[in-house]
C-alpha positions as CSV (number, residue, x, y, z in Angstrom):
1,M,0.0,-0.1,-0.1
2,T,1.3,3.2,-0.7
3,T,1.8,6.2,1.4
4,T,-1.7,8.0,-0.8
5,Q,-2.8,5.3,-0.5
6,R,-1.9,4.9,3.6
7,R,-3.6,8.1,4.4
8,E,-6.9,7.9,2.5
9,K,-7.5,4.8,4.3
10,F,-7.1,6.5,7.7
11,K,-9.2,9.0,6.7
12,K,-11.9,6.5,5.6
13,T,-11.6,4.5,8.7
14,F,-11.7,7.4,11.3
15,A,-14.6,8.6,9.2
16,K,-16.9,5.2,9.6
17,V,-15.9,3.9,13.4
18,P,-17.7,4.6,16.1
19,I,-14.4,5.5,18.0
20,M,-11.2,4.9,16.8
21,M,-8.2,4.0,20.0
22,L,-5.0,6.0,20.4
23,Q,-2.0,4.7,22.1
24,G,-1.8,5.4,25.5
25,S,1.5,6.7,27.8
26,V,4.8,6.3,25.9
27,G,7.4,8.8,27.3
28,E,6.1,9.1,30.8
29,R,5.5,5.5,30.9
30,I,9.1,4.8,29.6
31,K,10.3,7.4,32.5
32,R,8.8,5.3,35.3
33,N,9.3,1.6,34.6
34,F,13.2,1.5,32.3
35,T,15.1,4.9,32.1
36,H,14.0,6.1,35.6
37,Q,15.3,10.0,34.6
38,D,14.1,12.6,31.9
39,P,15.2,12.4,28.5
40,T,18.3,14.7,27.9
41,P,18.5,17.9,25.3
42,P,18.5,18.1,22.6
43,L,16.5,15.4,21.2
44,K,14.8,14.7,24.5
45,L,11.9,11.8,23.4
46,A,12.9,11.2,20.3
47,G,16.1,10.2,21.5
48,L,14.7,6.9,23.9
49,Y,15.5,5.0,20.4
50,Y,18.9,5.5,20.7
51,T,19.8,4.5,24.3
52,E,19.8,0.7,25.7
53,N,16.3,1.6,28.0
54,G,14.9,4.1,26.2
55,H,14.8,1.3,23.1
56,R,13.8,-1.5,25.2
57,G,10.9,0.7,26.8
58,L,9.9,1.6,23.6
59,D,9.7,-2.2,22.3
60,A,7.0,-3.2,24.9
61,V,5.2,0.2,25.2
62,F,4.4,-0.3,21.4
63,H,3.8,-3.6,21.3
64,D,1.7,-3.7,24.3
65,Y,-0.7,-1.4,23.1
66,I,-0.7,-3.2,19.3
67,Q,-1.2,-6.8,21.5
68,I,-4.4,-4.9,23.0
69,A,-5.5,-3.3,19.4
70,Q,-5.6,-6.5,18.8
71,K,-6.9,-8.8,21.3
72,Y,-10.2,-6.7,20.8
73,D,-9.5,-6.0,16.9
74,L,-9.8,-2.4,17.4
75,P,-8.4,0.2,15.0
76,M,-5.5,2.5,16.9
77,I,-3.0,5.2,16.1
78,L,1.0,5.3,17.6
79,H,2.7,8.4,17.6
80,P,6.6,7.3,17.8
81,Y,8.9,10.4,19.0
82,S,10.3,12.2,16.2
83,K,12.1,15.2,15.8
84,F,13.3,17.3,12.6
85,T,16.9,18.7,13.7
86,T,18.8,21.7,12.5
87,P,22.7,20.7,11.6
88,S,23.7,22.0,14.7
89,M,21.4,20.7,16.9
90,G,23.1,17.1,17.0
91,K,26.9,18.6,16.0
92,G,29.4,16.6,17.6
93,T,27.1,13.7,18.9
94,Y,26.0,10.3,17.5
95,W,23.5,11.6,15.8
96,E,24.9,14.5,13.8
97,D,24.0,12.3,10.5
98,R,21.1,10.8,11.8
99,D,17.4,10.9,10.3
100,V,16.0,11.2,13.2
101,S,12.5,10.8,12.0
102,A,13.1,8.3,9.8
103,D,14.6,6.4,12.6
104,N,11.9,6.4,15.3
105,L,9.1,6.1,12.3
106,N,10.5,2.7,11.1
107,H,11.7,1.7,14.2
108,C,7.8,2.1,15.5
109,R,6.7,0.5,11.6
110,S,8.9,-2.9,11.8
111,I,7.2,-3.4,15.4
112,V,3.5,-3.0,13.9
113,D,4.7,-5.4,10.8
114,G,5.0,-8.4,13.1
115,Y,1.1,-8.6,13.5
116,P,-0.3,-8.9,10.1
117,A,-3.7,-9.5,11.4
118,I,-3.9,-6.0,12.8
119,R,-1.6,-4.3,10.6
120,D,-4.1,-2.9,8.1
121,Q,-5.6,-1.0,11.3
122,I,-2.7,0.5,12.8
123,F,-2.1,4.3,11.9
124,I,1.0,5.7,12.5
125,G,1.7,9.4,13.0
126,T,4.3,12.1,13.8
127,T,3.6,14.9,16.3
128,M,5.5,18.7,14.8
129,G,5.4,20.9,17.9
130,F,4.8,22.3,20.0
131,T,7.7,25.0,20.3
132,G,8.2,25.9,23.6
133,D,7.4,24.8,26.7
134,P,3.7,23.4,27.0
135,Y,3.0,24.9,30.4
136,N,4.1,28.0,29.2
137,P,1.9,29.3,26.9
138,F,3.9,32.5,26.5
139,S,6.8,30.5,25.4
140,G,5.9,29.2,21.8
141,L,5.8,31.4,18.8
142,D,3.3,34.1,17.3
143,E,1.7,32.9,14.7
144,E,3.2,34.2,11.4
145,E,6.8,32.9,13.2
146,A,5.5,30.1,13.9
147,Y,4.1,29.5,10.1
148,L,7.1,29.9,8.9
149,Y,9.0,27.3,11.5
150,Y,6.4,24.6,10.6
151,T,6.3,25.3,6.8
152,D,10.2,23.8,5.9
153,H,9.1,20.8,8.4
154,A,5.6,20.3,6.9
155,K,7.2,19.9,3.4
156,K,9.6,16.9,4.5
157,L,7.0,15.3,6.1
158,E,4.5,15.7,3.0
159,T,7.4,12.7,1.3
160,S,7.7,10.6,4.0
161,M,5.8,7.4,5.0
162,I,3.4,8.8,7.8
163,D,-0.6,8.3,7.6
164,H,-1.5,11.7,9.3
165,V,0.6,14.8,11.5
166,R,-1.0,16.5,15.0
167,N,0.8,19.4,16.6
168,G,1.8,18.3,19.7
169,L,0.8,19.4,23.7
170,T,-0.1,22.7,22.8
171,P,-0.9,25.9,25.0
172,S,-1.7,28.7,23.0
173,L,-3.7,29.5,19.9
174,P,-0.1,31.8,17.8
175,D,1.4,28.6,17.4
176,A,-1.6,26.4,17.1
177,A,-2.8,28.8,14.3
178,G,0.5,28.4,12.4
179,C,1.5,25.2,12.4
180,A,-2.6,24.4,10.9
181,R,-1.8,26.7,8.7
182,A,1.8,25.2,7.6
183,L,0.1,21.7,7.5
184,S,-2.8,23.4,5.2
185,E,-0.2,23.6,2.7
186,T,0.2,20.0,2.2
187,S,-2.1,16.5,1.6
188,I,-1.5,15.1,4.8
189,P,-4.1,14.1,6.9
190,Y,-4.0,16.2,10.0
191,F,-5.6,17.2,13.3
192,I,-4.7,20.2,16.3
193,T,-4.1,19.3,19.9
194,F,-4.5,21.4,22.6
195,L,-4.3,21.6,26.5
196,I,-6.9,23.2,28.2
197,R,-7.6,24.0,32.0
198,K,-11.0,22.9,33.0
199,D,-12.4,26.3,32.4
200,G,-13.0,25.8,28.9
201,K,-10.1,27.8,27.8
202,L,-6.3,27.0,26.2
203,M,-3.5,28.0,28.7
204,D,-3.2,31.7,27.1
205,G,-6.5,31.8,27.6
206,T,-8.3,31.2,24.6
207,W,-11.7,29.5,24.8
208,L,-11.4,26.5,22.9
209,S,-14.5,27.5,20.5
210,E,-12.9,30.1,19.2
211,A,-9.6,28.7,18.7
212,I,-11.4,26.2,17.0
213,D,-13.3,28.9,14.4
214,Y,-9.7,30.7,14.2
215,I,-8.0,28.1,12.9
216,D,-11.1,26.6,10.7
217,A,-11.3,30.2,9.6
218,K,-7.6,30.4,8.7
219,T,-6.4,27.0,7.0
220,G,-9.0,27.2,3.9
221,D,-9.4,24.0,1.6
222,H,-7.5,21.9,3.8
223,P,-8.6,22.6,7.6
224,P,-7.9,20.0,10.6
225,M,-9.5,16.7,10.4
226,F,-10.7,17.9,13.9
227,Y,-9.4,18.8,17.4
228,Q,-8.4,17.4,20.3
229,V,-7.0,17.6,24.1
230,N,-4.2,16.0,25.4
231,C,-2.9,14.9,29.2
232,V,-5.9,16.8,30.4
233,H,-8.0,13.8,32.3
234,P,-11.5,13.4,31.0
235,R,-13.8,14.6,33.7
236,N,-11.7,18.2,33.7
237,V,-12.5,18.1,29.8
238,M,-16.4,17.2,30.6
239,S,-16.2,20.3,32.8
240,A,-14.3,22.4,30.2
241,L,-17.4,21.5,27.7
242,D,-19.8,22.1,29.4
243,K,-18.9,25.8,29.7
244,R,-21.6,27.9,27.8
245,R,-19.1,29.9,25.4
246,N,-17.6,26.3,24.6
247,R,-21.8,25.0,23.7
248,T,-21.2,25.7,20.1
249,N,-22.0,23.5,16.8
250,A,-18.6,24.1,16.2
251,V,-17.3,22.2,19.5
252,R,-19.9,19.8,18.8
253,E,-18.9,19.0,15.5
254,R,-15.1,19.6,15.1
255,F,-13.9,18.6,18.7
256,L,-13.3,14.5,18.7
257,G,-10.3,13.8,20.1
258,L,-8.6,12.9,24.0
259,E,-5.4,11.9,25.3
260,G,-6.1,11.7,28.7
261,N,-4.3,12.4,31.5
262,G,-4.6,9.6,34.5
263,S,-4.8,12.7,36.8
264,P,-7.4,15.4,37.1
265,L,-4.8,17.4,38.9
266,S,-4.5,20.9,36.8
267,P,-1.8,21.4,34.2
268,E,0.1,24.1,37.3
269,E,-0.1,21.1,40.1
270,L,1.7,18.7,36.8
271,D,4.2,20.0,35.9
272,N,7.1,19.1,37.3
273,S,5.6,17.2,39.7
274,P,7.7,14.3,41.0
275,V,4.3,11.8,41.8
276,V,2.9,10.3,38.9
277,Y,-1.0,10.4,39.9
278,S,-3.5,8.4,38.3
279,S,-7.1,7.3,38.5
280,P,-8.4,3.8,38.9
281,A,-7.9,2.1,35.5
282,D,-12.0,1.1,35.2
283,E,-13.2,4.3,36.2
284,W,-10.7,6.8,33.9
285,A,-12.1,4.5,31.3
286,D,-15.9,5.0,32.2
287,E,-14.8,8.8,32.7
288,M,-13.6,8.6,28.6
289,M,-16.7,6.8,27.6
290,K,-18.9,9.4,28.8
291,L,-16.9,11.8,26.7
292,H,-17.9,9.1,23.6
293,K,-21.5,8.8,24.7
294,D,-23.1,12.7,25.6
295,Y,-20.1,14.8,23.6
296,G,-19.3,12.6,20.7
297,L,-15.5,12.2,20.8
298,K,-14.4,9.5,19.0
299,L,-10.5,9.5,19.0
300,L,-9.6,8.1,22.5
301,G,-6.0,7.2,24.2
302,G,-4.3,8.1,27.1
303,C,-1.2,10.1,28.1
304,C,0.8,10.2,31.4
305,G,-0.3,8.2,34.2
306,T,-1.7,5.9,31.8
307,D,-0.2,2.3,31.0
308,H,-1.7,-1.1,29.8
309,D,-4.4,-1.1,32.8
310,H,-6.1,1.5,31.8
311,M,-5.7,1.3,28.0
312,E,-7.4,-2.8,28.5
313,Q,-10.3,-1.2,30.1
314,L,-11.2,1.9,27.3
315,A,-10.3,-1.3,24.8
316,I,-12.7,-3.5,26.7
317,R,-15.5,-0.7,26.0
318,V,-14.8,0.5,22.7
319,R,-15.1,-3.2,22.1
320,Q,-18.6,-3.3,23.5
321,V,-20.0,-0.1,21.6
322,Y,-18.8,-1.8,18.4
323,D,-20.1,-5.2,19.2
324,E,-23.6,-3.2,19.6
325,Q,-23.2,-1.3,16.1
326,M,-22.7,-4.4,14.5
327,A,-26.4,-6.2,16.2
328,E,-28.1,-3.4,15.4
329,Q,-26.8,-3.0,11.8
330,K,-27.2,-6.8,11.7
331,A,-31.0,-6.7,13.1
332,E,-32.0,-3.6,10.5
333,Q,-30.8,-5.8,7.9
334,K,-33.5,-8.6,8.8
335,A,-36.0,-6.0,9.0
336,E,-35.5,-4.4,5.4
337,P,-36.7,-8.2,4.0
338,A,-39.7,-8.5,6.3
339,A,-40.5,-4.9,5.5
340,E,-40.5,-5.4,1.8
341,T,-42.5,-9.0,2.1
342,T,-45.4,-7.3,3.7
343,E,-45.3,-4.3,1.1
């Protein structure tokens, strides 16, 4: 299957299924169980591939999530850590002449290829940005600077073997808008990720509804497939969506995803916290599914504080939605011939 075909399959699959799974925590889980330290600059998480413990952690975590997808026969998104680097970034280091993005993407794809039964339902994407500290909304670029910065990256991604792109955990509208504009000039499917508070606003004070309206207006004929939030507990996302300013058609129709943090603490409380807080896996999964039922979210995955148990509990509930949908379709098919006979 060509890259173009994979990208089309990703878009069609997302449109068709009731819910698509997304991986759980990767970097935080590897730090917790394998490296026991923060990733080092300049590559940070993208550099895990080049360390013994980091590489073992990537293998273990990706195998775990793929096996969950296979066990419950569910489509899933994986996001290996990749980072486009400037020549000076790795000068004098091991990766000076390495294609860091390709190394990480190829590693992930090689793991997926080992699961032929589910391989065509696993979609591999990459992350572009955020340019600053995700917990400091004023550390990123302004819109025009971000657009120019990301345009070069987006052009390189156009020819890469990735199925889609998302921007990284982004707390501010200008950086997200610049990234979206750059990606809108490619043919790559992409979606935009925000970090929000439970008051319904991005970290920079922009209402979620306003951010969606603004970026949709700026991206012309190739807007984001949808919008999502990352690293926020589902309970806090429910609170954000319940705010009057976010009860708009655009939010209802365009905000479709969550990579849920395991903890309901605020971003400020979670930033650099030495302790990993996490809700019980079954409770967390129930709240994630409530977002699907009550707010229409259909891309569901985990972030910091989640692990195998959280993702399996979520997969069990997602599988139930699939089974219920299949049962309804079979009932409708049986009813159609009966109706024709009666007529």
